C-alpha positions in Angstrom: 7.3 -36.7 22.4 6.7 -39.3 25.2 4.6 -38.4 28.2 6.2 -38.2 31.5 5.2 -40.5 34.3 3.8 -38.8 37.3 6.6 -37.6 39.5 9.2 -39.1 37.2 11.7 -38.1 34.6 11.5 -38.4 30.8 13.5 -41.5 29.8 16.3 -41.5 27.4 15.3 -42.6 23.9 17.2 -44.8 21.5 16.4 -45.9 17.9 15.4 -49.5 17.4 16.4 -51.6 14.4 13.0 -50.8 12.9 13.7 -47.1 13.0 11.2 -46.3 15.8 12.0 -44.5 19.0 11.6 -46.3 22.2 12.0 -44.9 25.7 14.9 -46.1 27.8 14.1 -46.0 31.5 16.4 -44.3 34.0 15.7 -43.8 37.6 12.7 -45.0 39.5 10.0 -47.5 38.8 7.5 -44.8 37.6 9.7 -44.1 34.6 9.2 -47.5 33.2 7.0 -47.9 30.1 5.9 -50.3 27.4 5.6 -48.9 23.9 4.3 -50.9 20.9 7.0 -50.4 18.3 5.7 -52.8 15.6 2.9 -55.3 15.3 4.7 -58.3 16.7 7.1 -56.6 19.1 6.8 -54.8 22.4 9.6 -52.5 23.6 10.3 -52.7 27.3 12.6 -50.0 28.8 14.1 -49.6 25.3 14.5 -53.3 24.7 12.5 -55.6 22.5 11.2 -58.5 24.6 9.8 -60.8 21.9 6.6 -62.0 20.4 5.0 -63.5 23.5 3.4 -61.2 26.0 1.9 -62.1 29.4 -1.2 -60.0 29.3 -3.9 -59.1 31.8 -4.7 -62.1 33.9 -1.3 -63.6 33.5 -2.2 -65.7 30.4 0.4 -66.0 27.8 -0.6 -65.0 24.2 1.2 -65.0 21.0 0.8 -61.3 20.0 0.1 -61.8 16.3 -2.6 -64.4 17.2 -6.2 -63.9 18.0 -7.1 -63.3 21.6 -8.8 -66.1 23.5 -12.0 -64.2 23.8 -13.6 -60.8 23.2 -13.5 -60.1 26.9 -9.7 -59.7 26.7 -10.2 -56.9 24.1 -12.7 -55.2 26.3 -10.3 -55.3 29.2 -7.8 -53.2 27.3 -5.3 -55.8 26.3 -3.0 -54.6 23.6 -3.1 -57.0 20.6 -0.8 -56.0 17.8 -0.7 -52.5 19.1 -4.4 -52.0 18.7 -6.4 -50.3 21.4 -9.2 -52.0 23.1 -11.8 -49.6 21.7 -12.1 -46.0 20.6 -11.6 -43.7 23.6 -11.7 -46.6 26.1 -9.3 -46.9 29.0 -9.1 -48.1 32.5 -11.4 -46.2 34.9 -10.6 -47.6 38.3 -8.9 -44.5 39.5 -8.7 -40.9 38.6 -5.9 -39.8 36.3 -5.1 -36.5 34.6 -5.1 -35.8 30.9 -3.4 -33.0 29.0 -4.9 -32.0 25.7 -2.8 -29.7 23.5 -0.8 -28.5 26.5 -3.9 -27.7 28.6 -4.8 -29.6 31.8 -8.2 -31.1 31.6 -10.7 -30.8 34.5 -11.7 -34.0 36.2 -14.0 -36.0 33.9 -13.7 -33.5 30.9 -14.1 -35.3 27.6 -11.3 -35.5 25.0 -11.5 -37.4 21.7 -9.1 -40.2 21.2 -9.6 -39.9 17.4 -8.5 -43.4 16.4 -9.5 -46.8 17.7 -6.0 -48.1 17.1 -4.2 -45.2 18.5 -3.4 -46.3 22.0 -2.4 -49.5 23.6 -4.7 -49.3 26.7 -5.0 -51.4 29.7 -4.3 -51.6 33.4 -2.4 -54.8 33.8 -0.1 -55.5 30.9 2.7 -57.8 32.1 5.4 -58.6 29.6 7.2 -61.9 30.3 6.9 -61.2 34.0 9.1 -58.2 33.8 7.2 -55.1 34.6 3.8 -53.4 34.8 3.0 -50.7 32.3 3.5 -47.3 33.8 2.5 -45.1 30.9 1.0 -45.0 27.5 2.2 -43.2 24.4 0.4 -42.6 21.1 1.3 -45.3 18.6 0.6 -43.1 15.6 2.1 -39.7 14.9 -1.2 -38.0 14.3 -2.1 -38.7 18.0 0.8 -36.9 19.5 -1.4 -34.2 20.8 -2.9 -36.6 23.3 -1.0 -37.0 26.6 -1.7 -39.5 29.3 -0.6 -39.2 32.8 -1.1 -41.9 35.4 -1.2 -42.7 39.1 0.6 -45.8 40.3 -1.1 -48.0 42.8 -0.5 -51.3 44.4 -2.5 -54.4 43.9 -4.8 -55.0 46.8 -5.9 -51.4 47.1 -9.6 -51.1 47.6 -12.1 -50.9 44.8 -12.3 -47.4 43.1 -14.2 -44.9 45.1 -17.6 -43.9 43.8 -17.7 -40.3 42.7 -14.4 -40.7 40.8 -13.9 -39.2 37.4 -14.8 -42.6 35.9 -18.1 -42.7 37.8 -19.0 -39.1 36.9 -18.2 -39.8 33.3 -20.5 -42.8 33.3 -23.3 -41.1 35.2 -23.1 -37.5 33.8 -25.2 -36.1 30.9 -27.6 -38.9 30.8 -25.0 -41.5 30.5 -23.7 -40.2 27.2 -20.0 -40.2 28.3 -18.8 -43.7 28.5 -15.7 -45.4 29.8 -14.8 -49.0 30.7 -13.2 -50.7 33.6 -10.2 -53.0 33.4 -9.7 -55.0 36.6 -6.5 -56.9 36.8 -6.5 -60.5 37.9 -4.1 -63.1 39.1 -0.9 -63.0 41.0 0.8 -59.6 41.1 4.2 -60.7 42.3 7.3 -60.4 40.1 10.7 -62.0 40.3 11.8 -62.5 43.8 8.3 -61.9 45.2 8.5 -58.1 44.7 5.1 -56.4 44.5 4.9 -54.2 41.5 2.8 -51.1 41.1 -0.4 -51.3 39.2 -1.1 -48.3 37.0 -4.6 -47.2 36.0 -5.7 -44.9 33.2 -8.7 -43.0 32.1 -9.2 -41.9 28.5 -12.6 -40.4 27.7 -14.2 -40.5 24.3 -15.7 -37.3 23.3 -19.4 -37.2 24.2 -20.3 -40.9 23.6 -18.7 -44.3 23.0 -19.0 -46.4 19.9 -20.8 -49.0 21.9 -18.7 -51.9 20.6 -15.2 -53.1 20.5 -13.4 -53.1 17.2 -12.8 -56.2 15.2 -9.6 -57.9 16.2 -7.8 -59.1 13.1 -7.3 -62.9 13.3 -4.7 -62.9 10.5 -1.0 -62.0 10.8 -0.3 -58.3 10.1 -0.6 -57.2 6.5 2.6 -56.7 4.5 3.1 -56.2 0.8 4.3 -59.2 -1.1 8.1 -59.0 -1.7 9.7 -58.9 -5.2 12.4 -61.1 -6.6 15.7 -59.7 -7.7 16.1 -60.7 -11.3 19.6 -59.2 -11.5 20.6 -62.3 -9.4 21.6 -65.0 -12.0 20.2 -67.8 -9.8 16.8 -66.0 -9.6 16.8 -65.3 -13.3 17.7 -68.9 -14.2 14.9 -70.1 -11.9 12.4 -68.0 -13.6 13.6 -68.9 -17.1 13.1 -72.5 -16.2 9.5 -71.7 -15.3 9.1 -69.9 -18.7 10.3 -73.1 -20.4 7.7 -75.2 -18.5 4.9 -72.8 -19.4 6.1 -72.5 -23.0 5.3 -76.2 -23.4 1.7 -75.7 -22.3 0.9 -72.8 -24.6 -2.0 -73.3 -27.1 -4.6 -75.0 -24.9 -8.3 -74.2 -24.6 -10.1 -72.5 -21.7 -13.8 -73.0 -21.1 -16.4 -70.7 -19.6 -17.1 -71.3 -15.9 -20.7 -70.8 -14.9 -22.0 -72.1 -11.6 -18.8 -74.3 -11.3 -19.5 -76.0 -14.6 -16.9 -75.8 -17.4 -18.6 -75.0 -20.7 -17.2 -75.0 -24.2 -19.3 -73.2 -26.8 -17.8 -74.3 -30.1 -16.6 -70.8 -30.9 -13.3 -69.3 -29.6 -11.4 -66.1 -29.0 -7.7 -66.5 -29.5 -4.8 -65.0 -27.4 -1.5 -64.4 -29.2 1.9 -63.6 -27.9 2.6 -59.9 -28.6 6.3 -60.6 -29.0 5.8 -63.4 -31.5 2.5 -62.7 -33.1 2.3 -66.2 -34.7 2.5 -68.0 -31.4 -0.8 -68.9 -29.9 -1.0 -68.6 -26.1 -4.4 -70.2 -25.9 -8.0 -70.2 -26.9 -11.0 -69.2 -24.7 -14.6 -70.2 -25.2 -16.7 -67.3 -26.6 -19.9 -66.8 -24.6 -23.2 -65.9 -26.2 -26.5 -64.5 -25.0 -27.6 -67.9 -23.6 -24.5 -68.0 -21.4 -25.2 -64.5 -20.1 -28.6 -65.8 -18.9 -27.0 -68.9 -17.3 -24.3 -66.8 -15.5 -26.9 -64.5 -13.9 -28.9 -67.5 -12.8 -25.9 -69.1 -11.2 -24.8 -65.9 -9.5 -28.2 -65.3 -8.1 -28.5 -68.9 -6.9 -25.1 -68.7 -5.1 -25.8 -65.3 -3.5 -27.9 -66.1 -0.5 -25.5 -68.7 0.9 -22.5 -66.6 0.2 -24.0 -63.5 1.7 -24.9 -65.4 4.9 -21.6 -67.3 5.2 -20.1 -64.5 7.3 -17.3 -62.1 6.8 -14.7 -64.2 8.6 -15.4 -67.2 6.4 -15.1 -65.1 3.2 -12.0 -63.3 4.4 -10.5 -66.6 5.2 -11.2 -67.7 1.7 -9.2 -64.7 0.4 -6.3 -65.5 2.6 -6.3 -69.0 1.3 -6.5 -67.7 -2.3 -3.5 -65.5 -1.6 -1.6 -68.5 -0.4 -2.5 -70.4 -3.6 -1.4 -67.5 -5.8 1.8 -67.2 -3.8 2.7 -70.8 -4.3 2.2 -70.4 -8.1 3.6 -66.9 -8.4 6.3 -67.6 -11.0 4.0 -69.9 -13.0 1.4 -67.1 -13.2 4.1 -64.5 -14.0 5.4 -66.7 -16.8 2.0 -66.8 -18.4 1.9 -63.0 -18.3 5.2 -62.8 -20.1 3.7 -64.7 -23.0 0.1 -63.4 -23.0 0.8 -59.7 -22.3 4.5 -59.1 -23.2 5.6 -58.2 -19.7 9.2 -58.2 -18.5 10.1 -60.5 -15.7 9.8 -57.8 -13.0 6.6 -56.4 -14.4 5.0 -59.9 -14.6 6.0 -60.9 -11.1 5.0 -57.5 -9.8 1.6 -58.0 -11.3 1.1 -61.3 -9.5 2.4 -59.8 -6.3 -0.2 -57.1 -6.5 -2.9 -59.7 -7.0 -1.7 -61.4 -3.8 -1.7 -58.0 -2.0 -5.3 -57.3 -3.0 -6.4 -60.7 -1.5 -4.5 -60.2 1.8 -5.4 -56.5 2.2 -9.1 -56.8 1.4 -9.4 -59.9 3.7 -8.3 -57.7 6.6 -10.3 -54.7 5.6 -13.4 -56.9 5.4 -13.1 -57.9 9.0 -13.5 -54.3 10.1 -16.8 -54.0 8.3 -18.4 -57.0 10.0 -19.6 -55.2 13.1 -22.3 -52.5 13.5 -21.2 -49.0 12.8 -21.2 -46.1 15.2 -24.5 -44.6 16.2 -25.4 -42.3 19.1 -27.7 -43.7 21.8 -31.3 -42.7 22.3 -33.3 -43.3 25.5 -35.5 -46.4 25.4 -34.3 -47.6 22.0 -31.7 -49.8 20.4 -30.4 -48.4 17.2 -28.0 -50.3 14.9 -26.4 -49.5 11.7 -25.0 -52.4 9.7 -23.7 -53.0 6.2 -25.0 -55.6 3.7 -23.8 -56.7 0.2 -25.6 -55.4 -2.9 -26.2 -58.6 -4.8 -25.0 -59.7 -8.2 -22.4 -57.5 -9.9 -20.4 -57.2 -13.1 -16.6 -57.0 -13.2 -14.8 -55.8 -16.3 -11.0 -55.7 -15.8 -8.4 -54.5 -18.4 -5.7 -56.4 -20.3 -2.7 -54.4 -19.1 -2.7 -55.6 -15.4 -4.2 -58.8 -16.5 -4.1 -60.6 -13.1 -3.7 -57.8 -10.5 -6.6 -55.7 -11.5 -8.7 -58.7 -12.5 -8.2 -60.2 -9.0 -8.6 -56.9 -7.1 -11.8 -55.9 -8.9 -13.2 -59.4 -8.3 -12.3 -60.3 -4.8 -13.2 -56.8 -3.4 -16.9 -57.2 -4.1 -16.8 -60.9 -3.4 -15.3 -60.8 0.1 -18.1 -58.6 1.4 -20.7 -61.0 0.2 -21.6 -60.2 -3.4 -21.4 -62.6 -6.3 -20.1 -61.6 -9.7 -20.0 -62.1 -13.4 -16.3 -61.7 -14.5 -15.8 -60.6 -18.1 -12.1 -60.2 -18.8 -10.6 -58.4 -21.8 -10.7 -60.6 -25.0 -7.0 -59.7 -25.4 -5.9 -61.7 -22.3 -8.5 -64.3 -21.5 -6.1 -67.2 -20.6 -4.8 -65.8 -17.3 -8.5 -65.2 -16.3 -9.3 -68.9 -16.9 -6.3 -69.9 -14.8 -7.4 -67.6 -12.0 -10.9 -69.1 -11.9 -9.3 -72.5 -11.5 -7.4 -71.2 -8.5 -10.7 -70.1 -6.9 -11.7 -73.7 -6.8 -8.5 -74.7 -5.2 -9.0 -72.0 -2.5 -12.5 -73.3 -1.8 -14.8 -70.7 -3.3 -18.3 -72.1 -3.8 -19.6 -72.6 -7.4 -21.5 -69.5 -8.7 -19.7 -66.9 -6.6 -17.5 -66.0 -9.5 -18.7 -66.8 -13.0 -16.3 -66.4 -16.0 -17.7 -65.1 -19.3 -15.0 -64.8 -21.9 -15.9 -63.4 -25.3 -16.1 -60.4 -27.6 -16.9 -57.0 -26.2 -19.5 -56.3 -28.8 -21.4 -59.5 -27.9 -21.2 -59.3 -24.1 -20.6 -55.7 -23.0 -23.9 -53.9 -23.4 -25.9 -57.0 -22.6 -24.2 -57.4 -19.2 -24.3 -53.7 -18.3 -27.9 -53.3 -19.3 -29.3 -56.4 -17.6 -31.8 -55.5 -14.8 -30.1 -58.0 -12.5 -26.8 -56.2 -12.5 -26.5 -54.3 -9.2 -23.1 -52.8 -9.9 -20.4 -52.5 -12.5 -16.7 -52.5 -11.5 -14.8 -51.4 -14.6 -11.2 -50.5 -15.5 -10.4 -49.5 -19.1 -10.6 -46.7 -21.7 -12.4 -43.4 -21.3 -14.7 -44.2 -24.2 -15.9 -47.5 -22.8 -16.2 -46.1 -19.3 -18.4 -43.3 -20.4 -20.5 -45.7 -22.4 -21.0 -47.9 -19.3 -21.7 -44.8 -17.1 -24.4 -43.6 -19.5 -26.1 -47.0 -20.0 -26.0 -47.9 -16.3 -27.9 -44.7 -15.5 -31.0 -46.1 -17.3 -33.5 -48.0 -15.2 -34.6 -51.0 -17.2 -38.0 -52.8 -16.8 -37.9 -55.1 -13.7 -34.8 -53.4 -12.3 -36.1 -51.7 -9.1 -32.8 -50.1 -8.0 -30.1 -47.7 -9.2 -27.0 -49.3 -10.5 -23.6 -48.3 -9.0 -20.6 -47.8 -11.3 -17.0 -47.9 -10.2 -15.0 -46.6 -13.2 -11.2 -46.2 -13.6 -10.7 -44.7 -17.1 -7.1 -43.8 -17.6 -5.0 -40.6 -17.5 -2.7 -38.2 -19.3 -0.1 -38.2 -16.6 2.6 -35.5 -16.1 5.9 -35.3 -14.3 6.9 -31.7 -13.5 10.6 -30.9 -13.0 11.8 -27.5 -11.7 15.3 -25.9 -11.6 16.0 -27.1 -8.0 15.5 -30.8 -8.8 18.0 -33.6 -8.8 18.1 -34.0 -12.5 19.7 -37.5 -12.6 17.0 -38.8 -10.3 14.3 -37.0 -12.4 15.6 -38.4 -15.6 15.6 -42.0 -14.2 12.1 -41.5 -13.0 10.9 -40.1 -16.3 12.2 -43.0 -18.3 11.0 -45.6 -15.9 7.5 -44.0 -15.7 7.2 -43.5 -19.5 8.5 -46.7 -20.9 7.9 -49.4 -18.3 5.7 -52.1 -19.8 5.8 -50.1 -23.1 3.9 -47.2 -21.5 0.8 -49.4 -21.4 -0.3 -48.2 -17.9 -3.0 -45.7 -17.0 -0.4 -44.3 -14.6 2.4 -44.0 -17.1 4.1 -40.7 -17.6 3.1 -39.4 -21.1 4.0 -35.7 -20.5 7.3 -34.4 -19.2 6.9 -30.8 -18.2 10.3 -29.0 -17.5 10.9 -25.4 -16.5 13.0 -23.5 -19.0 16.1 -23.1 -16.9 16.9 -26.8 -16.9 14.9 -28.0 -19.9 17.8 -28.7 -22.2 20.0 -30.3 -19.5 17.3 -32.7 -18.3 16.2 -33.5 -21.9 19.8 -34.6 -22.8 19.8 -36.9 -19.8 16.4 -38.4 -20.6 17.5 -38.9 -24.3 20.7 -40.7 -23.3 18.8 -43.1 -21.0 16.1 -43.7 -23.6 18.6 -44.5 -26.4 20.2 -47.1 -24.1 16.9 -49.1 -23.7 16.9 -52.5 -25.2 13.9 -53.6 -27.3 13.1 -57.3 -27.8 10.9 -60.3 -27.0 9.5 -60.3 -23.5 10.8 -63.8 -22.7 14.3 -62.4 -23.1 13.6 -59.7 -20.4 14.3 -56.5 -22.4 13.7 -53.0 -21.2 10.9 -52.6 -23.8 8.9 -55.4 -25.4 6.0 -55.5 -27.9 2.7 -53.7 -27.4 -0.4 -55.8 -26.8 -1.7 -56.3 -30.3 -2.1 -55.0 -33.8 -4.9 -52.6 -32.9 -2.8 -50.9 -30.3 0.2 -51.0 -32.6 -1.6 -49.0 -35.3 -3.1 -46.6 -32.8 0.3 -45.7 -31.3 1.9 -45.5 -34.7 -0.8 -43.1 -35.8 -0.2 -40.8 -32.8 3.6 -40.7 -33.6 3.1 -40.0 -37.3 0.7 -37.1 -36.7 3.0 -35.7 -34.1 6.0 -35.9 -36.4 4.3 -33.6 -38.8 4.1 -30.8 -36.3 6.9 -31.4 -33.7 10.4 -32.8 -33.5 10.8 -36.5 -32.8 14.1 -36.5 -30.9 14.3 -40.2 -30.2 12.6 -43.2 -31.7 9.5 -42.9 -33.9 10.0 -46.3 -35.5 7.7 -49.3 -35.4 8.2 -52.9 -36.6 5.5 -55.6 -36.9 7.5 -58.2 -38.7 7.6 -60.7 -35.9 5.8 -58.9 -33.1 4.1 -55.6 -32.3 7.2 -53.5 -31.6 7.1 -49.7 -31.2 10.4 -47.9 -30.4 10.5 -45.8 -27.2 9.8 -42.3 -28.6 10.4 -38.8 -27.3 8.7 -35.8 -29.0 9.9 -32.4 -28.0 8.5 -28.8 -27.9 5.0 -30.2 -28.0 2.1 -27.8 -28.0 0.1 -28.3 -24.8 -3.2 -28.1 -26.6 -2.2 -30.7 -29.2 -3.6 -34.2 -29.6 -0.3 -35.7 -28.3 -0.5 -33.6 -25.1 -4.2 -34.1 -24.4 -5.2 -37.6 -25.4 -4.1 -40.9 -23.8 -1.7 -42.8 -26.2 -1.2 -45.9 -24.0 2.2 -46.6 -25.6 5.9 -45.8 -25.3 5.6 -42.2 -26.3 6.8 -39.2 -24.2 5.7 -35.7 -25.0 8.1 -33.0 -23.6 6.6 -29.6 -22.8 8.6 -26.5 -21.9 7.4 -24.3 -19.1 8.4 -20.7 -18.3 8.5 -21.4 -14.5 6.9 -23.6 -11.9 3.6 -21.7 -12.0 3.4 -22.3 -15.7 4.4 -26.0 -15.2 1.6 -26.6 -12.7 -0.8 -24.9 -15.1 0.2 -27.2 -17.9 0.0 -30.3 -15.7 -3.6 -29.4 -14.8 -4.4 -28.6 -18.4 -6.2 -31.9 -19.4 -9.5 -33.5 -18.5 -7.8 -36.4 -16.7 -6.7 -36.4 -13.1 -5.1 -39.8 -12.3 -1.4 -39.7 -11.5 1.3 -37.0 -11.5 4.7 -36.2 -10.1 6.9 -33.3 -9.1 10.7 -33.2 -8.8 11.8 -30.3 -6.7 13.9 -29.5 -3.7 11.7 -26.5 -2.8 9.5 -27.2 0.2 7.2 -24.3 -0.8 6.7 -25.7 -4.3 6.2 -29.3 -3.0 3.5 -28.1 -0.6 1.9 -26.1 -3.4 1.8 -29.2 -5.6 0.2 -31.1 -2.8 -2.6 -28.6 -2.7 -3.0 -27.7 -6.4 -1.8 -30.5 -8.6 -5.1 -32.1 -9.5 -4.5 -35.8 -9.5 -5.7 -38.8 -7.5 -2.1 -40.0 -6.9 0.7 -37.4 -6.6 4.3 -38.6 -6.3 7.1 -36.3 -5.1 10.7 -37.0 -6.1 10.1 -40.5 -7.4 8.6 -42.3 -10.4 4.8 -42.0 -10.9 4.0 -45.7 -11.4 4.0 -48.6 -9.1 1.5 -47.9 -6.4 1.4 -50.5 -3.6 -1.8 -51.9 -2.2 -2.6 -50.5 1.2 0.3 -48.0 0.9 -0.8 -45.8 -2.0 -4.5 -46.3 -2.6 -5.0 -45.8 -6.3 -7.6 -44.0 -8.4 -8.2 -40.6 -9.9 -11.1 -38.1 -10.5 -12.5 -35.9 -13.3 -12.4 -38.1 -16.5 -10.0 -40.5 -14.9 -12.8 -42.1 -13.0 -14.9 -42.3 -9.9 -12.1 -42.2 -7.4 -12.8 -45.7 -6.1 -9.2 -45.8 -4.6 -8.4 -49.5 -5.1 -6.2 -50.9 -2.4 -7.5 -48.3 0.1 -9.6 -48.4 3.3 -12.8 -47.2 1.7 -12.8 -49.5 -1.4 -14.9 -52.4 0.0 -17.6 -50.0 1.3 -18.5 -49.2 -2.4 -19.9 -52.7 -2.6 -22.1 -52.5 0.5 -25.2 -50.7 1.5 -26.1 -49.5 5.0 -29.2 -50.5 6.9 -30.5 -48.9 10.1 -32.7 -50.8 12.6 -34.5 -49.1 15.5 -36.3 -51.0 18.2 -38.1 -49.3 21.0 -38.4 -51.2 24.2 
């Protein structure tokens, strides 16, 4: 609900093209309002007035751009819909606040809750059209705050001492804070009409943060768009890129240590899963001497990178995102050959890598200032964040670029340097990525690439006393080994190592008798068999209540039988699994399950030309069996029958994993119960359970699925920083 202007009427509201509701003025001047509808638009009396806003002081600004100086932010200028500071408003005249329907006494504190929640200020002037006459919360969670205002005319005397603002500043030892926003410049509008100036007071509860928030200098974050490969022109264009990359297969990739390209004389080979006799490329295999050199390079690069400043490092990530974007299809084509991804899966992986760069660049800017502390008489107290040092990044082979990029640039953007050890199954894309770091301007030694065998490099890198943190995504067994070894303090270490571990899942989709069964069947097939089920988020258990079990199963079976299996470069529904080791593991699961349960669809495997496993559905699976408890990481769906929704939820929670899960239901009560009781890090309701978006659905689980790092979320970068408090008494 929009707040009323003092003495006015609530304006009519209409829906804008972006789906937001804007007020439409009717009646007198005091009904007018400006509402921030989207980051690069202002709504004036129900109309969008464009990107350029004439702000306090009558200086034109491009709203998505950076303000001319920090003083503008302190004055309360709205930039991209962000408030000037938490709980800060204009304090030149008394105004009234309502909090949860209750009138507040003069000067009583109320918490604003979110620094970006209000567009605050006393002299916003959009394109010379009108003064702002009221505020409204930008975010739904702030609807409980109401702001009422008192119009005044420019030229009125300075605020009287003893007003609410003055009492707020002076009362309780100065622990309640507010700020003033004095308008400047000419106040006359079109035709010389003098407009009212509106002043506001918003009090922060008890104390202020003592600083203005970081104003993002980059354009607003948005997820990278996807191509539509059903369009023949798009498909033809990508196939041309495939043809170009196909001509470059088979090359060699060196180690990269301190900016130097090093070949070792020994190689690890990457083969096309769809055509196992086609070499994608060779990567130099590192040995113990290269581990030592990589640590030395990372340590040497660390001081300058740490001191370069957050804005400089964030700018490097935005540049890297631009480089990745320009070469998106080329990188996706490499993924088709090296990992057996379909066109959409490959392009989506590159898009996610771009998203990580763009998102973490913006998140880093908000960590560049001191954190909130409460004042103490006679002292200055500051709390700041600083990087940890040299860390180790171990990404997986399934999201061979997206997770590699995200787990690398996250620690790096906040000032750490890293040793990057990619999976030996997909080393070529890692080498290409490190080349792109040079193009984006990253200094030598910030990221050091060590390709090689796990048995040679893994323990040595984890155990080294110079490793401050380990950022790992992979199997449960490897993650537990890292966790155990990292807990030991080695001679010369002098600190405790941090581990960020994402270790997979046994993900379930629950379908009850109220669900849309066609939508549930579509989601089940997409979640189970996309990228051959080789995702930690893939649905490996379909749990269906008895009333609709047979009906839903028939729909899922028909859709699965229609899937096309073939080489990834032909863009099938299901391509080959990553290599012979994974092929044999999946086939073993299916053969053991077939001895105890019914294989309704699939069950076959063919390694004549590539590592192909048929999409497989096993029904009436015992919930305590191997197939229902252990991660298969392949195109195998176990179907479990539940008596009712209570039993279905019990089965869903019946493993040691807690990564992703989903519920299809039309029952609000059951959906709300799943929100509370379905123990997963990412719960999806009435949609597929794969495909989380950076910044939209932060990803990561708990229990034996990992340490809940929540990649692509607002707390992720904080994992690679430590806090320091400094107190100075004067």
